[in-house]
Kinemage of the C-alpha trace (Angstrom):
@kinemage 1
@onewidth
@group {chain A} dominant
@subgroup {mainchain}
@vectorlist {calphas} color= white
{ca met a 1} P 0.000 0.000 0.000
{ca asn a 2} L 1.010 3.600 -0.577
{ca val a 3} L 0.583 5.534 2.686
{ca leu a 4} L 0.485 9.297 3.326
{ca val a 5} L 1.013 10.652 6.851
{ca leu a 6} L -0.010 14.305 7.212
{ca gly a 7} L 1.959 16.466 9.669
{ca ser a 8} L 5.461 17.544 10.576
{ca gly a 9} L 6.055 16.788 14.264
{ca gly a 10} L 7.277 14.068 16.569
{ca arg a 11} L 3.822 12.478 16.615
{ca glu a 12} L 3.867 12.064 12.830
{ca his a 13} L 7.467 10.801 12.851
{ca ala a 14} L 6.494 8.137 15.406
{ca ile a 15} L 3.373 7.087 13.459
{ca ala a 16} L 5.358 6.908 10.211
{ca trp a 17} L 8.116 4.924 11.972
{ca lys a 18} L 5.561 2.346 13.120
{ca ile a 19} L 3.735 2.144 9.769
{ca lys a 20} L 7.087 1.601 8.002
{ca gln a 21} L 7.466 -1.727 9.851
{ca ser a 22} L 4.369 -3.196 8.159
{ca ser a 23} L 4.910 -5.698 5.354
{ca asn a 24} L 1.874 -4.095 3.686
{ca cys a 25} L 3.616 -0.713 3.384
{ca ser a 26} L 4.968 -0.346 -0.170
{ca asn a 27} L 5.694 3.380 -0.250
{ca leu a 28} L 5.530 5.838 2.650
{ca phe a 29} L 5.056 9.591 2.184
{ca cys a 30} L 4.931 12.396 4.751
{ca met a 31} L 3.522 15.867 4.078
{ca pro a 32} L 5.361 18.003 4.929
{ca gly a 33} L 7.354 15.692 7.242
{ca asn a 34} L 10.692 16.661 8.804
{ca pro a 35} L 14.357 15.593 8.648
{ca gly a 36} L 13.510 12.563 10.796
{ca thr a 37} L 10.749 11.297 8.516
{ca ala a 38} L 13.039 11.933 5.522
{ca gln a 39} L 15.167 9.015 6.774
{ca ile a 40} L 12.272 6.549 6.471
{ca ala a 41} L 9.831 8.119 3.992
{ca thr a 42} L 9.521 10.518 1.071
{ca asn a 43} L 8.727 14.034 2.282
{ca ile a 44} L 6.321 16.092 0.157
{ca ala a 45} L 6.406 19.884 0.534
{ca gly a 46} L 3.089 21.496 1.442
{ca ser a 47} L 0.821 22.539 4.279
{ca val a 48} L -1.660 20.263 6.047
{ca lys a 49} L -4.176 23.105 5.623
{ca asp a 50} L -3.705 23.230 1.817
{ca phe a 51} L -6.397 20.788 0.719
{ca asp a 52} L -5.643 21.262 -2.998
{ca ala a 53} L -1.990 20.341 -2.443
{ca ile a 54} L -3.062 17.274 -0.428
{ca lys a 55} L -5.344 16.146 -3.274
{ca glu a 56} L -2.534 16.612 -5.796
{ca cys a 57} L -0.190 14.572 -3.572
{ca val a 58} L -2.731 11.763 -3.096
{ca leu a 59} L -3.522 11.429 -6.795
{ca gly a 60} L 0.057 11.944 -7.990
{ca asn a 61} L 1.454 9.263 -5.699
{ca lys a 62} L -1.484 6.827 -5.962
{ca ile a 63} L -2.043 6.990 -2.193
{ca asp a 64} L -4.208 4.171 -0.777
{ca ile a 65} L -4.616 5.477 2.785
{ca val a 66} L -4.223 8.895 4.425
{ca val a 67} L -3.374 9.131 8.144
{ca val a 68} L -3.919 12.591 9.647
{ca gly a 69} L -1.602 13.611 12.480
{ca pro a 70} L -2.754 17.084 13.676
{ca glu a 71} L -6.263 18.301 14.462
{ca asp a 72} L -6.534 21.352 12.192
{ca pro a 73} L -7.225 19.558 8.866
{ca leu a 74} L -9.887 17.438 10.591
{ca val a 75} L -11.629 20.387 12.249
{ca phe a 76} L -11.568 22.231 8.918
{ca gly a 77} L -13.205 19.306 7.085
{ca leu a 78} L -10.516 17.396 5.138
{ca lys a 79} L -12.393 14.104 5.524
{ca asp a 80} L -15.576 15.736 4.208
{ca met a 81} L -13.658 17.051 1.198
{ca phe a 82} L -12.415 13.531 0.406
{ca ala a 83} L -15.925 12.075 0.750
{ca ala a 84} L -17.406 14.669 -1.614
{ca asp a 85} L -14.691 14.392 -4.290
{ca ala a 86} L -15.205 11.723 -6.984
{ca asp a 87} L -11.416 11.305 -7.351
{ca leu a 88} L -10.786 10.884 -3.615
{ca lys a 89} L -13.861 9.195 -2.148
{ca asp a 90} L -12.393 5.676 -2.383
{ca val a 91} L -9.091 6.607 -0.674
{ca leu a 92} L -9.015 5.198 2.858
{ca phe a 93} L -8.906 7.943 5.487
{ca val a 94} L -7.945 7.801 9.180
{ca gly a 95} L -9.600 10.684 11.017
{ca pro a 96} L -13.161 11.895 11.663
{ca gly a 97} L -15.226 14.269 9.559
{ca lys a 98} L -15.921 17.843 10.551
{ca lys a 99} L -18.833 16.901 12.825
{ca gly a 100} L -16.821 14.365 14.845
{ca ala a 101} L -13.815 16.690 14.945
{ca gln a 102} L -15.944 19.156 16.915
{ca leu a 103} L -15.160 16.964 19.937
{ca glu a 104} L -11.815 18.772 19.894
{ca gly a 105} L -12.781 21.854 17.898
{ca ser a 106} L -15.388 22.957 20.460
{ca lys a 107} L -15.118 22.353 24.211
{ca asp a 108} L -18.816 23.209 24.482
{ca phe a 109} L -19.761 20.566 21.865
{ca ala a 110} L -17.642 17.977 23.703
{ca lys a 111} L -19.234 18.763 27.077
{ca glu a 112} L -22.724 18.532 25.597
{ca phe a 113} L -21.802 15.171 24.001
{ca met a 114} L -20.561 13.823 27.355
{ca thr a 115} L -23.638 15.055 29.193
{ca arg a 116} L -25.976 13.601 26.577
{ca his a 117} L -24.340 10.155 26.743
{ca asn a 118} L -23.797 10.042 30.530
{ca ile a 119} L -20.009 10.084 30.291
{ca pro a 120} L -18.441 11.213 33.596
{ca thr a 121} L -16.886 14.691 33.431
{ca ala a 122} L -16.587 17.819 35.570
{ca ala a 123} L -19.630 20.042 36.129
{ca tyr a 124} L -19.536 22.986 33.708
{ca arg a 125} L -21.302 25.874 32.003
{ca ser a 126} L -20.480 27.855 28.852
{ca phe a 127} L -20.551 31.647 28.609
{ca thr a 128} L -20.109 34.513 26.114
{ca lys a 129} L -19.636 38.276 26.496
{ca asp a 130} L -23.424 38.587 26.668
{ca thr a 131} L -23.579 36.361 29.774
{ca leu a 132} L -20.543 37.731 31.623
{ca ala a 133} L -22.511 38.523 34.789
{ca glu a 134} L -23.803 34.940 34.891
{ca ala a 135} L -20.239 33.692 34.408
{ca asp a 136} L -19.070 35.741 37.405
{ca ala a 137} L -21.924 34.334 39.484
{ca phe a 138} L -21.053 30.760 38.427
{ca leu a 139} L -17.385 31.290 39.363
{ca glu a 140} L -18.487 32.525 42.789
{ca gln a 141} L -20.277 29.205 43.378
{ca leu a 142} L -17.123 27.172 42.692
{ca glu a 143} L -14.152 26.483 44.928
{ca ala a 144} L -10.600 27.327 43.855
{ca pro a 145} L -8.798 26.516 41.678
{ca tyr a 146} L -10.907 27.765 38.754
{ca val a 147} L -10.753 26.154 35.296
{ca leu a 148} L -11.349 28.315 32.195
{ca lys a 149} L -11.279 26.778 28.713
{ca ala a 150} L -11.429 28.618 25.390
{ca asp a 151} L -14.135 26.850 23.384
{ca gly a 152} L -12.183 26.707 20.111
{ca leu a 153} L -8.731 25.558 19.029
{ca ala a 154} L -5.966 27.500 20.786
{ca ala a 155} L -2.880 25.416 19.941
{ca gly a 156} L -3.033 23.600 23.277
{ca lys a 157} L -2.800 26.849 25.263
{ca gly a 158} L -6.489 27.638 25.780
{ca val a 159} L -6.896 26.100 29.250
{ca leu a 160} L -6.181 28.217 32.338
{ca ile a 161} L -6.178 26.968 35.952
{ca leu a 162} L -6.295 29.886 38.378
{ca glu a 163} L -6.066 30.034 42.158
{ca ser a 164} L -7.858 33.325 42.885
{ca leu a 165} L -11.446 34.288 42.100
{ca gln a 166} L -10.460 37.798 41.010
{ca glu a 167} L -7.757 36.453 38.712
{ca ala a 168} L -10.321 34.064 37.196
{ca lys a 169} L -12.720 36.942 36.521
{ca asp a 170} L -9.910 39.026 34.991
{ca glu a 171} L -8.717 36.202 32.744
{ca leu a 172} L -12.294 35.470 31.677
{ca arg a 173} L -12.472 39.003 30.318
{ca asn a 174} L -9.057 38.658 28.664
{ca met a 175} L -10.157 35.473 26.918
{ca met a 176} L -13.376 36.997 25.670
{ca gly a 177} L -11.415 40.103 24.673
{ca gly a 178} L -9.235 38.211 22.210
{ca lys a 179} L -6.390 36.607 24.196
{ca phe a 180} L -6.890 33.410 22.163
{ca gly a 181} L -8.542 35.044 19.168
{ca ala a 182} L -11.956 33.749 18.116
{ca ala a 183} L -11.344 30.565 20.151
{ca gly a 184} L -12.252 32.560 23.286
{ca asn a 185} L -15.553 33.990 22.056
{ca thr a 186} L -17.175 31.252 24.136
{ca val a 187} L -15.515 30.160 27.382
{ca val a 188} L -16.263 26.950 29.273
{ca ile a 189} L -15.958 27.256 33.054
{ca glu a 190} L -15.774 23.952 34.876
{ca gln a 191} L -15.275 22.389 38.257
{ca phe a 192} L -11.671 21.532 39.099
{ca leu a 193} L -11.072 17.797 39.372
{ca lys a 194} L -8.544 16.667 41.989
{ca gly a 195} L -6.537 13.644 40.945
{ca ile a 196} L -3.807 12.476 38.578
{ca glu a 197} L -4.037 12.608 34.786
{ca val a 198} L -3.701 9.803 32.248
{ca ser a 199} L -4.064 9.794 28.475
{ca val a 200} L -6.052 6.912 26.971
{ca phe a 201} L -5.862 6.246 23.219
{ca val a 202} L -8.443 4.411 21.155
{ca leu a 203} L -8.601 3.527 17.464
{ca thr a 204} L -12.214 3.172 16.341
{ca ser a 205} L -14.051 2.205 13.177
{ca gly a 206} L -17.113 4.031 14.487
{ca lys a 207} L -18.686 0.763 15.614
{ca asp a 208} L -15.852 -1.141 17.342
{ca tyr a 209} L -12.452 -0.202 18.697
{ca leu a 210} L -8.946 -1.142 19.822
{ca ile a 211} L -7.467 0.277 23.028
{ca leu a 212} L -3.868 1.380 22.508
{ca pro a 213} L -1.289 1.674 25.325
{ca glu a 214} L -2.091 4.456 27.804
{ca ala a 215} L 0.422 7.140 28.755
{ca lys a 216} L 1.009 10.002 31.164
{ca asp a 217} L 2.411 13.252 29.839
{ca tyr a 218} L 4.130 16.180 31.547
{ca lys a 219} L 2.789 19.554 30.425
{ca arg a 220} L 4.660 22.120 32.535
{ca ile a 221} L 8.037 23.506 31.508
{ca gly a 222} L 9.568 23.196 34.986
{ca glu a 223} L 10.464 20.195 37.099
{ca gly a 224} L 7.926 19.252 39.721
{ca asp a 225} L 5.205 20.362 37.284
{ca lys a 226} L 5.919 24.058 37.793
{ca gly a 227} L 5.913 26.949 35.357
{ca leu a 228} L 4.121 27.565 32.082
{ca asn a 229} L 2.136 24.977 30.143
{ca thr a 230} L 3.807 23.514 27.058
{ca gly a 231} L 2.824 21.111 24.306
{ca gly a 232} L 4.360 18.364 26.446
{ca met a 233} L 7.804 17.770 27.963
{ca gly a 234} L 7.755 13.981 28.193
{ca ala a 235} L 5.635 10.871 28.599
{ca val a 236} L 5.603 7.484 30.311
{ca ser a 237} L 3.776 4.271 29.313
{ca pro a 238} L 2.389 2.164 30.954
{ca val a 239} L 0.958 4.180 33.836
{ca val a 240} L 1.188 2.468 37.229
{ca phe a 241} L -2.261 3.511 38.504
{ca ala a 242} L -4.026 2.610 35.231
{ca asp a 243} L -4.331 -1.014 36.299
{ca ala a 244} L -6.814 -3.582 34.980
{ca glu a 245} L -9.523 -2.452 37.416
{ca phe a 246} L -9.186 1.216 36.468
{ca met a 247} L -9.026 0.496 32.723
{ca ala a 248} L -12.134 -1.682 32.982
{ca lys a 249} L -13.969 1.354 34.404
{ca val a 250} L -12.577 3.507 31.582
{ca glu a 251} L -13.832 1.056 28.964
{ca glu a 252} L -17.301 0.603 30.458
{ca arg a 253} L -17.985 4.190 31.554
{ca ile a 254} L -16.170 6.158 28.842
{ca ile a 255} L -14.961 4.276 25.740
{ca lys a 256} L -18.111 2.212 25.091
{ca pro a 257} L -20.564 5.114 25.600
{ca thr a 258} L -18.345 7.360 23.454
{ca val a 259} L -18.435 4.944 20.496
{ca glu a 260} L -22.143 4.283 21.073
{ca gly a 261} L -22.616 8.059 21.137
{ca phe a 262} L -21.138 8.287 17.634
{ca lys a 263} L -23.793 5.861 16.383
{ca lys a 264} L -26.659 7.593 18.190
{ca asp a 265} L -25.586 11.047 17.000
{ca asp a 266} L -24.911 9.838 13.432
{ca ile a 267} L -21.230 10.845 13.629
{ca asp a 268} L -19.000 9.156 11.040
{ca tyr a 269} L -15.873 8.558 13.089
{ca lys a 270} L -13.048 6.370 11.802
{ca gly a 271} L -9.810 7.281 13.520
{ca phe a 272} L -8.035 7.940 16.793
{ca ile a 273} L -9.712 9.200 19.962
{ca phe a 274} L -7.415 10.659 22.608
{ca ile a 275} L -9.251 10.771 25.920
{ca gly a 276} L -7.636 12.969 28.555
{ca leu a 277} L -8.740 11.528 31.894
{ca met a 278} L -8.447 12.398 35.555
{ca asn a 279} L -8.177 9.520 38.023
{ca cys a 280} L -10.180 10.810 40.991
{ca gly a 281} L -9.802 8.269 43.772
{ca gly a 282} L -9.942 5.341 41.353
{ca asp a 283} L -12.792 6.701 39.212
{ca pro a 284} L -12.143 8.095 35.709
{ca tyr a 285} L -13.510 11.484 34.575
{ca val a 286} L -13.019 12.953 31.099
{ca ile a 287} L -11.114 16.241 31.023
{ca glu a 288} L -11.134 16.528 27.234
{ca tyr a 289} L -11.334 14.683 23.946
{ca asn a 290} L -8.825 15.098 21.144
{ca val a 291} L -9.530 13.680 17.694
{ca arg a 292} L -5.958 12.553 16.988
{ca met a 293} L -3.024 11.080 18.856
{ca gly a 294} L -1.248 13.152 21.510
{ca asp a 295} L 2.260 14.531 21.391
{ca pro a 296} L 4.621 13.478 23.008
{ca glu a 297} L 2.585 10.463 24.189
{ca thr a 298} L 2.598 9.017 20.653
{ca glu a 299} L 6.396 8.808 20.738
{ca ala a 300} L 6.070 6.464 23.723
{ca val a 301} L 2.868 4.630 22.733
{ca met a 302} L 3.946 3.642 19.197
{ca thr a 303} L 7.074 1.917 20.496
{ca arg a 304} L 4.910 -0.403 22.644
{ca ile a 305} L 2.655 -1.668 19.827
{ca asp a 306} L 3.936 -5.055 18.673
{ca ser a 307} L 1.187 -5.735 16.114
{ca asp a 308} L 0.820 -4.306 12.590
{ca leu a 309} L -0.395 -0.708 12.982
{ca leu a 310} L -1.067 -0.289 9.266
{ca ser a 311} L -3.353 -3.341 9.320
{ca his a 312} L -5.268 -1.784 12.236
{ca leu a 313} L -5.548 1.582 10.447
{ca val a 314} L -6.822 0.031 7.215
{ca ala a 315} L -9.450 -1.972 9.115
{ca ala a 316} L -10.600 1.118 11.031
{ca ala a 317} L -10.843 3.183 7.844
{ca lys a 318} L -12.882 0.397 6.194
{ca gly a 319} L -15.277 0.428 9.167
{ca asp a 320} L -14.627 -2.972 10.770
{ca leu a 321} L -11.968 -3.775 13.396
{ca ser a 322} L -13.468 -7.128 14.410
{ca gly a 323} L -10.661 -9.095 12.750
{ca glu a 324} L -7.866 -7.089 14.411
{ca gln a 325} L -6.017 -7.864 17.632
{ca ile a 326} L -3.601 -5.363 19.103
{ca lys a 327} L -0.453 -6.706 20.745
{ca ile a 328} L 1.213 -4.553 23.371
{ca ser a 329} L 4.783 -5.022 24.576
{ca glu a 330} L 5.381 -5.741 28.247
{ca asp a 331} L 8.371 -3.403 28.029
{ca gly a 332} L 7.616 0.148 29.047
{ca ala a 333} L 8.511 3.368 27.239
{ca leu a 334} L 9.785 6.694 28.567
{ca thr a 335} L 10.014 9.812 26.394
{ca val a 336} L 11.872 13.037 27.168
{ca val a 337} L 11.475 16.120 24.982
{ca cys a 338} L 14.454 18.389 24.311
{ca val a 339} L 13.309 21.966 23.739
{ca ser a 340} L 14.744 25.306 22.657
{ca gly a 341} L 15.936 27.717 25.349
{ca gly a 342} L 13.133 30.146 26.221
{ca tyr a 343} L 10.297 27.818 25.157
{ca pro a 344} L 7.278 28.059 25.589
{ca glu a 345} L 7.883 31.787 25.242
{ca asp a 346} L 10.278 33.382 22.743
{ca tyr a 347} L 13.139 31.185 21.546
{ca lys a 348} L 15.789 31.188 18.822
{ca lys a 349} L 15.636 28.975 15.737
{ca gly a 350} L 18.395 27.717 13.485
{ca met a 351} L 20.731 26.402 16.215
{ca val a 352} L 23.040 23.759 14.728
{ca met a 353} L 22.530 20.372 16.387
{ca thr a 354} L 24.958 17.481 16.735
{ca gly a 355} L 24.897 14.066 18.378
{ca ser a 356} L 21.311 12.951 17.747
{ca glu a 357} L 22.395 10.632 14.916
{ca ser a 358} L 24.608 8.670 17.337
{ca leu a 359} L 21.702 7.755 19.618
{ca ser a 360} L 19.775 5.477 17.326
{ca his a 361} L 19.016 4.576 13.773
{ca asn a 362} L 15.356 4.335 14.837
{ca gly a 363} L 15.301 0.631 14.087
{ca ala a 364} L 12.368 -1.355 15.419
{ca asp a 365} L 14.632 -3.253 17.811
{ca ser a 366} L 16.662 -0.322 19.100
{ca lys a 367} L 16.208 0.522 22.782
{ca val a 368} L 16.714 4.229 22.015
{ca lys a 369} L 14.724 6.091 19.380
{ca val a 370} L 14.866 9.733 18.311
{ca phe a 371} L 11.751 11.387 16.904
{ca his a 372} L 12.094 14.816 15.294
{ca ser a 373} L 9.612 17.453 16.468
{ca gly a 374} L 11.051 20.824 15.460
{ca thr a 375} L 14.084 20.352 13.216
{ca ala a 376} L 15.145 21.434 9.725
{ca met a 377} L 18.088 21.090 7.373
{ca lys a 378} L 20.099 24.223 6.581
{ca asp a 379} L 23.326 24.284 4.564
{ca gly a 380} L 23.712 20.567 5.152
{ca asn a 381} L 23.343 20.884 8.932
{ca leu a 382} L 20.533 19.692 11.187
{ca val a 383} L 19.168 22.782 12.976
{ca thr a 384} L 16.405 23.605 15.444
{ca ser a 385} L 13.198 25.009 13.958
{ca gly a 386} L 10.653 24.800 16.777
{ca gly a 387} L 10.104 25.024 20.515
{ca arg a 388} L 10.040 21.276 20.971
{ca val a 389} L 13.029 19.967 19.035
{ca leu a 390} L 13.471 16.223 19.624
{ca ala a 391} L 11.584 13.526 21.509
{ca val a 392} L 13.912 10.781 22.727
{ca thr a 393} L 12.283 7.482 23.713
{ca val a 394} L 13.757 4.476 25.481
{ca asn a 395} L 12.156 1.068 25.962
{ca gly a 396} L 12.796 -1.449 28.694
{ca lys a 397} L 11.616 -2.772 32.020
{ca gly a 398} L 11.399 -0.412 34.983
{ca ile a 399} L 11.266 3.369 35.053
{ca glu a 400} L 14.508 3.632 37.022
{ca ala a 401} L 16.519 1.837 34.328
{ca gln a 402} L 14.756 3.778 31.574
{ca arg a 403} L 15.547 7.102 33.261
{ca glu a 404} L 19.210 6.193 33.701
{ca leu a 405} L 19.559 5.230 30.037
{ca ile a 406} L 17.627 8.145 28.532
{ca tyr a 407} L 19.406 10.916 30.393
{ca ser a 408} L 22.837 9.469 29.578
{ca glu a 409} L 21.837 9.314 25.895
{ca ile a 410} L 20.435 12.856 25.855
{ca glu a 411} L 23.848 14.140 26.990
{ca lys a 412} L 25.108 13.278 23.475
{ca ile a 413} L 22.725 15.798 21.877
{ca gln a 414} L 24.250 19.259 21.631
{ca tyr a 415} L 22.744 22.564 20.517
{ca glu a 416} L 22.697 26.081 21.937
{ca gly a 417} L 19.948 26.506 24.547
{ca lys a 418} L 19.092 22.799 24.917
{ca tyr a 419} L 16.766 22.132 27.847
{ca cys a 420} L 14.835 19.113 29.075
{ca arg a 421} L 13.076 18.193 32.292
{ca arg a 422} L 15.121 15.797 34.398
{ca asp a 423} L 12.191 14.452 36.420
{ca ile a 424} L 10.152 12.597 33.794
{ca gly a 425} L 8.762 9.409 35.366
{ca leu a 426} L 9.927 10.245 38.900
{ca asp a 427} L 6.380 10.761 40.180
{ca leu a 428} L 5.366 7.302 38.942
{ca leu a 429} L 8.509 5.722 40.335
{ca asn a 430} L 7.531 7.039 43.753
{ca tyr a 431} L 3.755 6.634 43.273
{ca lys a 432} L 1.950 5.456 46.411
{ca gly a 433} L -1.663 5.893 45.274
């Protein structure tokens, strides 16, 4: 099969790396890809938001299946464009249509979906500028901390958790005043859930599903989960508290009613569901849905799938996963993200990088893998081109051994301003429940 992976980050590199291992993969293309994907696939220049360029790529390279990495093309209706185009309608497509993508594209839509299908989540209400007084009154009923969420897409930065009531009221006005652009025209205010987070990943055909390995990510820039939110500084899989009992609750209370909800609401959904959960005293509550895989969790999760991912994706896109069985490695995975100095605020680009090539050739059997997140080639040199630069993943048994190996390997990577958190996995190593 000829496969096209859309996207340019570490998530897409990891997905492409896993697809490449399938005996059914004839030719692998990434659009636009990155220097990491260039080692295992053919990169095609173009934007994931340029639907005409995507069509040209699909037809020109006789693509059999398209796998969408980021959320934007899904929210903007790429799947719907394929379905309506006589030349594209028979190409297999992994990702929901515009209606299903609203689970990520609109926090309000997602909350209404959960409420309608009795899926456990935090109490909430949605507000606009016209209902600001009601929003203030609702905040006054809640206990700190206060959770404000921009309704629309805000590049992962639209969620604020605030300790003071006055600060919450001030930020509410900032959000509605354009802090996150149009994404903040509607703001969801919800009850704060006390617990520990876990990311659960599902591949669904819209009627059945496979549960992928779960992971825990680390969003804050500073060690001990301090400082500004980022796109993710690392990930660990499996997650010690997501045991069989907890995951059984997740499946019965959340995954099954979510997939049943697609049927009841006539949502055509063939793709990944990323369910951000809070474990509150052993009970799972949904924080958010995403309609694609997470980053950097994907860079850990993909390395633990021992079965043929491409076979699973084809079956999902065809609408029937009943013949598929996912195999998950008993070895764990730990991912650490190396970022640019100054991230998530202003940072320099174009810093020459050395050493990453000595870590791994990204072979399926290698214990150390390097996934490119924000890199580029310039004058024959590998350089930084984003805030999150590389995601390094190690596999093995035991977080302690994984941590020892990964941090010794990361020392080999050199570029000006390199930073990574040194505490990834420590909380799970010391987890007491």
